N, C-alpha and C positions, 0 to 999 in steps of 0.2 A: 593630369587626367587625360586618358586616351580620347581619340577623336570619335565623332558620331558615326553610328552604323548607317550605311547608305543603301543596302540591298533590301528594298521593301518586299520583293517577291517571296523571300524566305520567311518573312514575318506574317504573310497573309493567312497561312494555315493556323498560326498561333492565335490570330484575331478571332477566327471562327470558334475555337474552343474557349476563348475568353468570353465570348457571348453566351455560350452554354453555361459557363460557370456563373456569369452574372444572373441568369435566370434562377439557378439553384440558390444563390445567396439571397436573391430577392424574396423567394418563398420562405426562407428562414427568417428574413427580416420581418415579413408580415406576421409570421408565427410569434415572433418575439414581441411585436406590438400587442398581440393578444395577451401574452403573459403580463405585459405592463398594465393593460387595462384591468386584468384580474387582480394585480397587486393594488392598484388604486381603489378598486371596489372593496377589497378586503380591508383596506385602511380606513374606510368610512365608518368609524365607530366612536361612541362617546368615551371610550376608555383611551385616555391619552397614551398610556404605556403600550397598549396593543397597537394603536395607530402608529406610534413611533417604531415599533418592532417591524410591522408590515412595510412601512416606508423604507426602513433601513435595509430590510432583506430583499423583498421582491422588487420594489421600485428602483433602488440603486443598482441592483444586479442587472435588471432589465435595461436600464439606461446605459450601463457600461457595455453590455452585449450589443445593444443597438449601435453604439459608437463603433465597436469593432466591425460589425456587419456593414456599417456605412462606409468605413475605410475600404473594405473589400469591394463594395459596389462601385465606389469612385475609381479605384484602381482598375477594376475590370472594364468599366465603361471607357476609361481613357485608352486602355490597350485595344479595346474593340473599335471604338468609333473615331478617336482623335489621334493625330500624330503624337507620338510619345518620344521622350528623350531616351534614346537607346545608345549606350556606349559599346566599345569593342574590348573584349578580353583577348589581348594578343598572345598571351603566354599559356592559353589553355591547350592541353594535349589534344592533338587531332585537328588543330586549326583554330582560327579566331571564332569567338562566340559572341552573340549579342548580350548586353547587360542592361536590363530594364531598371532605370532609375526609380520609376514610380512603384515598382514592386518592392524595392528595398525601403522606400519611404513609407509604404503601407506597412511593411513588416516592422519597421522601427517604432511605429505607434501601436499596431495591433498586438504584437507579441508582448510588450509590457502591459497592455490592457488585459491580456489573458493571464499573465502572472498575477496581476492585481485581483482579478476575479477569483483565481484559485486561492490566493491568500485570504480573501474575504470569506471563503467557506469556513475558515478557522477563526477569523478575527472580527466578523461582522457585528458581534455584540458590543465591541468597543467603539463602534462608530466609524464613519468613513475617514475622518481626519486621522484617528489613531492608526487605522489600517494602512492608510497611504504612507504615513511616516515610517511605520515598521517595514513596509515593502519598498521604500525608496531606494535602498542600496541595490536590491535585485533589479528594480526597474532601470536604474542608471546603467548597470552592468549589461543588461540585455540590449538596451538602446545602443550603447557603444559597440557591443559585439556585432550587431548587424551592420552598422556603418563601417566598422573596420573590415568586415567581409567585403563590402562594396568597394572600398578603397583598394583592397587586395586585388580585385578583379580589374579595376580600371586604371591602376597605376602603370605608367610606361616604363618604370624602373624595375627591372626584374629582382634586384637585390632587396627591395622593400616587400616583395610578395610573400615570402615565407615568414618574416617577422610579423607582418600584419595578420596573416592567417593564424599564427600562434597566439597573438594577443586576442584576436576574436574568439578563438576556442577557449582560452583561459577565462575571459570574461563570462562566456556562456556557462562554463563549468562552475564558476564561483556563484553565479546567480542560482543555478539549480541546487547547489549544495546548501545555499541559504534557505531555499524552499523546503528541502528535506529536513533541515534543522528545525524549521518552524513546524513542520508536520510532527516531528518527534516531541517538541515542547507542548503541543496541544493534544497529546495522546489521551488525555483524560476526558475530552469532549465527547458528547453524544454523536453517534454516526461517524465516528472517527475513521472506521474502516472504509466507508463509502467516500469520504473526503480524501483519504489517502489514495484510493484507487483513481480518483480524478487527477490527483497530482502525478501519479505514475503514468497515467494515460497522456498527460501533457508533456512530461519529460520524454516519453517514447516518441511522441509526435515531433518534438523539437529534434531529437536524435535522428529520426527518419529524414526530416528536412536537411539536416546536416550531411547525412550520408549521400542523399541525392545530389546535394550541392557539390560535395567533394568528387563524386563519381563523374559529374559533368565536367569538372575542372581537369580530371585525369583521363577523360575520353572514354570512360566505361558506359556512359549514357549519352545518347544523341541529343542534339539541340532541341528538336521538337518534343521528344519524349520528356525531357527535363521540364520544359515549359508546361506541357500537358499535366504533369504531376503537380506542379505548383498551382495551376488553375483549379484542378478538381479537388485537390487536398484542401485548398483554402475554402471551398464551398461545401465540403463534406466532413473531412476529418476534424477540422477545427470547429465546425458547427456542432459536431457531436459533443465537444466539450461543453458548449452552452447547454445542450440537452441534459448532460450529466449534472450540471449545476442546478438546472430546473428540477431534476429528479431529487437531488439532495434537499432543495428548498421544499419540495412537496412532502418529502418524508418528515422534515422538521415541522412543517405545518400540521401534518397528520399527528405527530407526537403531541404538539401543542393542543390540538383539538381533543385528542384523547385525554390529555391532562385536564382540560377544562371540563370535559364530560365527567371524568371521575370526581373532580371537585364539585361539580353541580349535583351529582348523585349524592356525594357525601354531605353537602350543604342541605339537600332536601331531606336526607335521613335525620340530620341533626335538627333541622327545623321541625320535622314531624315529631321527633322526640321531645323537643322543647315545648312544642304546642301541646303535646299530650300530657307532659309532666308538670306544666306550669301551674302554679298555685293561684293564678289570676284568670278570670274568665276571658276567653278570646273568641271572637266571632270573625268569620270571613264572609263578606257580603259583596254583591255586585253593586254597580252604581245605581241600580233601581231598587236597592235595599233587599234583594232576595238573598236569603241565608244559604251559603254553600258549604259551610263547615263550622263546627263548634268543638271546643275541647272539653275534657271531662269536668273541669271546674265550672264551665258555663252550664253543662248539663246538670250538675249538682245544684248550682245557683237557681236554675229555673225549675227544679224539682221534677225533672224528666227521667224516664227510665233509660232512654238512649238518645244520642244526638240525632238519629234519623227522624225523630218526631217533629223536628222543626226545620229540617233541610227542605229547601224549596219554598219556604213560607216567607212572608214579608216581615221584616224586622219590626215594622210599626205595630204588628199584631201583638207584640210582646211588651209594648211601651204604653205608658199613660200619655194623655193628650199633650201635656206640657213638654214631655220628653220627645214626642214626635216632632214638635216644632223646633226643639233644640237640634235634633239630628238633621232636619231640613236646612236650618241655618248653617250648620257646619259643612254640609255637603255643598251648599251654594258658595260658601266662602272658599272651599277648596277648588271648586270649578272656576271661580273668578281668578284664583291664583294659578290657574292652568295646571293643577294637580302637582305642583312642585313641592308643596309642604303639607304637613299633616294639619289636622283640624285644631290642635291644641286641646287642653283638658276642659271638659265640661261635664256637668252632672246630669244623669238620666235615672229614671225610675222604671224598673222592670216589674211586670205583674206575672206571677207564675200561672201558667195555663190551667194547672190542676187545682188551684186554690186562689184565694183573693190576697195571698201574702204578697208583699212588695219587697223588692230588693233595690237598694240604692248603689249606683256605680259611678265612679269617676272614669270617664271614657275618653279615649284618644283614637281618632281615625287616621290610618296611615295608608296611602295609596301604594300598590305594588303592581308588578307586571305591566309597566307602561307600554302601550302599543306605539306604532310609528307616529300616529297623530297625537300622541301625548295623553290619550284617554286610558285610565287604568282598567285592566281586566278584572281586578279584584281590589277590595279595600279591607284591610284588617282592622278590626275594632278591638283594642286592648283595654280592658277594664280593671278597675280596682274596687273590690267590694267595700262599700262604705256603710253597710247596713248598721254595723255596730257603732260606727262613728256618728251616724245620724241620730242614734239613740243618745250618744254622748252630747250631741248638739242640743238636744232637748234638755238634757241634764244641765248643760252650760247655761242655757237660757233661764232655767229654773234657778240656777245658782245666782245669776245676775239679778233676777227679781228678788231673791232672798237677801242678797247683799244690800239692795236698796232698802228693803224693809228693815234689815238689821241695823243699817246705818241710821235710819230714822229712829228706830226703837232704842238704840244705844245712846244716841246723842241727846234725845229729849230728856231722859232721866238724868243724864250728866249735867245738862244745862240747868235742870231743876235743882240738883244738888248744889251746884255752884251758886245759883241765885238765892236759894233758901239759906245756905250757910253764910253767904255774904250779908244777907239781911239780919240774921240772928246775931252775927258778930257785933253789929251796930247797936243791938238791943240789950244783950246780956251784960251783966256787970262783973261776973266772976271771971278772974283772969285765967283760971284753969279751964273753964268751959270755953272761953274765947280761944285758948290755945288749941283745944281739941277741935273746935269748929274750923279753925284755920287749917288744921291738918286734913280735915274732911275736904275742905275746898281745894287744898293743894293736890290731894289724891285725885279728886274729880277732874281738875285741870289737866294733870298729867295723863289720866286715862282718856280724856277727850282728845288731847293732842295725839295720843297713840292711835285711837280709833280713826281720827281724821287722816293720819298718814297711811294707815292700812287701807282705808277706803280709796284714797287717791291712787295708791299703787295698784289696787285691784281694778279700778276703772281704767288705768293706763294699760294694764296687761290685757284686759278685755278688748280695748280698742286696737291694740297691736295684733291680736289674734284674728280679729274680724277685718283688719286692714281698713278701718274707718279713719277718716281725717277729723281731727277735733276742730270745731269752730271756736277759735280763741276770741274771747272778748277783746274788743279794740277800743278801750277807753284810754283817755290821756292820763298817764300816771305821773304824779309829782314825786320823784324820788327824794327831793329835799325834805318834804314833810313826812314821807313814808319812813325814811331812815330815822328821823327824829322820833317818830312814834315807836319804832322798834326798839330804839335805845332806851326810851322811857319804860317800855314793857319789860325789857331785859333787866333793868335795874331793880324792878320789883319782883322778878321771878325768883322762885325758891326751888330747892331740890327735894328729893323724897324725904329727907330728914327735916324738912321745913326750915332749912337754912338758906340764906341768900345764895343764888347761883353764882354771883360774882364774888369770888373769894377775897378775903382781906389782903391788901397789897396789890390788887389788880385794878387797873384803871380802864374803864370803858370810854372810848373817845369817838366822837362823831366828827370826822374830818371832811365829810361831804359838804357841810355848810360853809367850809372855807373855800370851796370852788368858786371861781368867778361866775361861771355859767353852768347850770345843770340842765341838759336838754330833756325834753318831754319824751317819754317812751309810751308807745301804744301797747296795751295789754290788759290783763286781768289784775286789778289792784289788790284783790284778796290774795291771789296766787303769789304776786310779788312780795306782799307782806310776809306770807308764809315762807318764801324763799329766804329773805333777809333774816327773818327771825330764827329760822333753823340754822343758818350759818353763824349768826352771832352767838346764840345759846350753845352751839356746838363748840365754838372757840372758847367761850367762858368755862365750859365744863372741863376742858383739857388744859387750862392755863392756871397755874398756881401762883405765879409771881410775874409782874411786869404789866403788860397792857394788851387790850384787844381794841383794835382800831378799825373803823369802817371808813374806807377811802374811796374816792371817785376820780375818774379821769375821762375827759372828753376827747375822743379821737375825731377831730373835725373832718379830716380828709376822708375818713371811712364812714362817717356818720354812725359812730359806735360809742356807747357809754360803757365804760369798764368800771365795775363796782368790785372792790376788793375788801375782804375781811382778813386782817393780818393780826396774828397773835404771837406771843412769846412763850408758847407752851412747850410740850414735850416733843413735838415734831412727829412726822410720819415717815416710815421707812419706804424705800423705793418699791419694795414688793407690795406693801399695803396700798400704795397710791393707785395701783391698777385695779383694786377691788373695793375700795371704800364707797364707791358710788353705786355698788350693787346692794340690793336689799339684805338686811340682817348681817352686814359685814362691818367690822370695826377694826381699828388699828391692831388691837391685841386679840382679835377673836380666834386666830389660829393657835395662839400660845396659851389659851385658857385664862387670860388675864382680863377678859372683857368685863367682868363683873366689878372691877375696880372703878368703872365708870358707869354712869346711869345710861339707860336707853337700850333699844333693841337694834340699833344700826339702820334705822329707816329714814332719818332726817336727811342725810346726803342723797339717798336714792330719790326721795321726793324732790329735792333741789334739782337733781339731774333731769327728772321728768318735766318739771316746770320750765326749766331753761329750754329743753328740747321742744316743748309745745310752742314756745314763743320764738323758735328759730334762732336761738342764741347758742352760746357755748360756755362751758365751765371747765376750769382746770385747777390743778393744785400744784403749788411749789412749796417744798418743805425740806427741812434738814433736821435730823435727829438732834434734840437738845437745844435747838435754836428757834423753833417755831414753825408756823405754817402760814401760807397765804392762799386763800381761795379767791380766784378771779372769775367774775361773771361778765361776759360780753354780750350786750344787747343792742340791736339796731334801734336808732332813735330818730326823732324828727330833726331835720337839718336846721331849720330856721325858727324853731319854737322852743322856748326855754321856760323853766319853772319860775313861778313867782316866789320871792323870798318869804320865809316863814316869819310871821309877825305875831306879836302878843295879841291875845284876845282883847279887843277894845271894850271899854266900859260902856254901859248903856247910857244913851243920851239923856240929859236932864230934861224935865218938862219945859217946854217953851211957852213964853207969854204971848207969842204972836197968835192971832186968830187962825183957826183951822178952817179951811174952805169947806163949805157945805156941799155934799154930794147929792145929786138928784137921784131919787130912788128909781130903780129899774121898773119897767112897765109890768113885768111879771113879778109878783111878790115872792120873796124867797121862801123855801120850804121851812127853814129853821126860824120860825117866828118867835117862840118863847126865848127870852134872854136868860142866861145862867151865869153863875159866878165862875165855875170851873169847867174846863173842857171835858167832853165825854168820850171815852174809849170803849169800843166793842172788841172783846177778845173772844176769838172762835178757835177752840182747841179741844181735842178729845182727851188730852192728858191733864189730869187734875193737878199734877205737880207743877206743870207749866203755868196753869191758871193761878195757882197759889203764888208762884214766883212773881208773876205780873201784878197780881193784886197787892202783894206785900211791898213790891218795889215802887208802885205808882199811886197807891191809894192816898198818900198824903197830899198829892198835888192834882189828882185827876179823879173824876167819877168813872167807875169801872162797871161794865156790864159783861158777864161771862156767859157764853153759850158753849155747850159741849159737843155740838155737831153743826154741820152746814144747814140742814133743814130747819133746825131750831133757830139759828141765826136769821135765816130768811123770814121765818114766821114772826120773829120779834120785830124785824125791820118793817114788814108789811103792816103789822099792828101799829107801830109807831107812826107810820105814814098815814094810815087810815084815821088815827086819832089826832093827826097833826101835832104829834108830840115831838120832843127833841130827838134829832137824828145824830149819830156819832160823828165827831170830828175826825177820828182816826179808827181804822179797823185793823187789828192785829189778827192775821188769818193764817192758820196752819195749812200748808199745802197738802200734806198727806194725811187724810182722815178716812175712816171707813164710811161706806155709803156714798157720800158726796165729797169729792176732793175739793181742796181749796180753790183750784183754778175754775172748776165748774160752779162753785159757790159764788165766786167773784163775777162770773159772766151773768148769773141770774140776778145777783145783787145790783149790777150795773143797770139792768133793765127795769 
């Protein structure tokens, strides 16, 4: 490398012009800081995509431009104020020339930065990393081109001068060819013409610098003129490229804003059309409940001639009192939630201004047009007309009451038929008549079972629709005795032909009593009996040969009792296993063969409901031709087990030992007269039930029958007044006209 330039007098004039250039670059630097602040301001938005776009375009471009301006400022300040490293170009035509090392160092970083900025005009959407990697070959070529030019000037070996100049020029040409190629590849982009013009301007600027550089080497341009051109072009011509880039970004932003405006106008038109044509009532209100807009469905719902009749009015003026409170609660909930979410669905009742008619709506409040402080400018109330559904609700309530009455009115006669036929079978002597009475009883039992299943399913369906939770009875259930009882009942069960339900060649086995320990389960003993009875009778119905076994398994680690009903019947197909727990579904119901077997397909559906009510599970395992297994899993008590089933003990024989004499109480008992037989008071409005009770109990008890609650109370008062015998037991019908059984009981207790 050549020696250092020693003549400072010739460099003084160059320092003065370097100072002027510094002032010009500084003004551009301040202007670019303003562009950076604008980019940061535009990037402050809730839209992550928009924020990323603004940061990627404006902010990154401004930072790159500021970096380039900073290099020029540093270079100019060093040439102006501080002694700089200046070498000698010995081989320049016209005599030695000074070579500023700092100017080449600044160019080696500033020119690649300008190339990167130009390429970002085409590739900014890909992100900074992708743009940098795509531009890296050009950046490296430009960097080496500048330093090769510097070596060409400062080399003391003339033979290296021309090869270095050729290598520098080749690297520069290759870099610019790559830029032109990139410009052609991105010709489909918007504003491609403006971006191409910026690249052309950059190429012409670099060519101009090259020409001035070569003219200086060959003596066509003087030393001071060459340095003046470099100083002022760095502060004007290259700065203009940054202005062109800012113009391109401004045009892109203008296009984006125009697109947003067009989309906003289109969305508004679509929203207005949806609002107008929607078949649900929609209100727009302010936070103070002032109505600002209504659609045609809302106008029709309120019985108005036009929407202007309610604009500006308070929404509360159209609501009943309870609905006003519901609106207030919903708005308060949204306010506490800082208007981030809607109110959720709630019911309100509108009263038409022109009449006293009421309309029931399911309403949802949604905040829109949030201001800077988060308070919405408007709230949209979207409703669903439930007027017809409210009428259906009343119908549903009437249906529920009807089901309760029907349940009582159906079950009472059936119980009467069963009781009377059972009593008559024990009395009559003729075998034919006994057989007919047995058929009557069998039909009544099957009908009672059907009514019970239907009522249970209806009650479960009602509970699901109303989202009510069932308060399950929590009694201790002894499955050891319960299964034994079900097995005994099933052995005496008959089908509709009055034949035994358990066919010849089928053995019904109770294997639960073989368990070492049977845990206690908390639940409804009646429902559990119904569950096991349905499973056992269902298995007996489909088993023609083999056995039906009731098995138990205690899973101690999980505190679960598994009860299984296993049969060797016809089996259940995979397809049918998915639907047999639904009402009115049977194994062969799809093939039309369901009438080969008795029943309506309700038993397993009732089992499913019972298990679900008790928080358990039921599943089926089956194979066609080999049989089925129904497994019920129920939570049980961990440390409490059932007592073993024992035989009924015989009555103790009279003892010869003396019986201790009891001291009579201070208050004499009400039942003073002694009687030979207990007295039963039966209170029921159904004469059939009274007859069943009388015929069943009259051999061992004295019976008094009252057909209503008031008559029973009157009889009791009369007995008490006369100090006559009071009943030992009262059989009280709960559902009676006039005075219910519960009310009768409360009066009777006092």
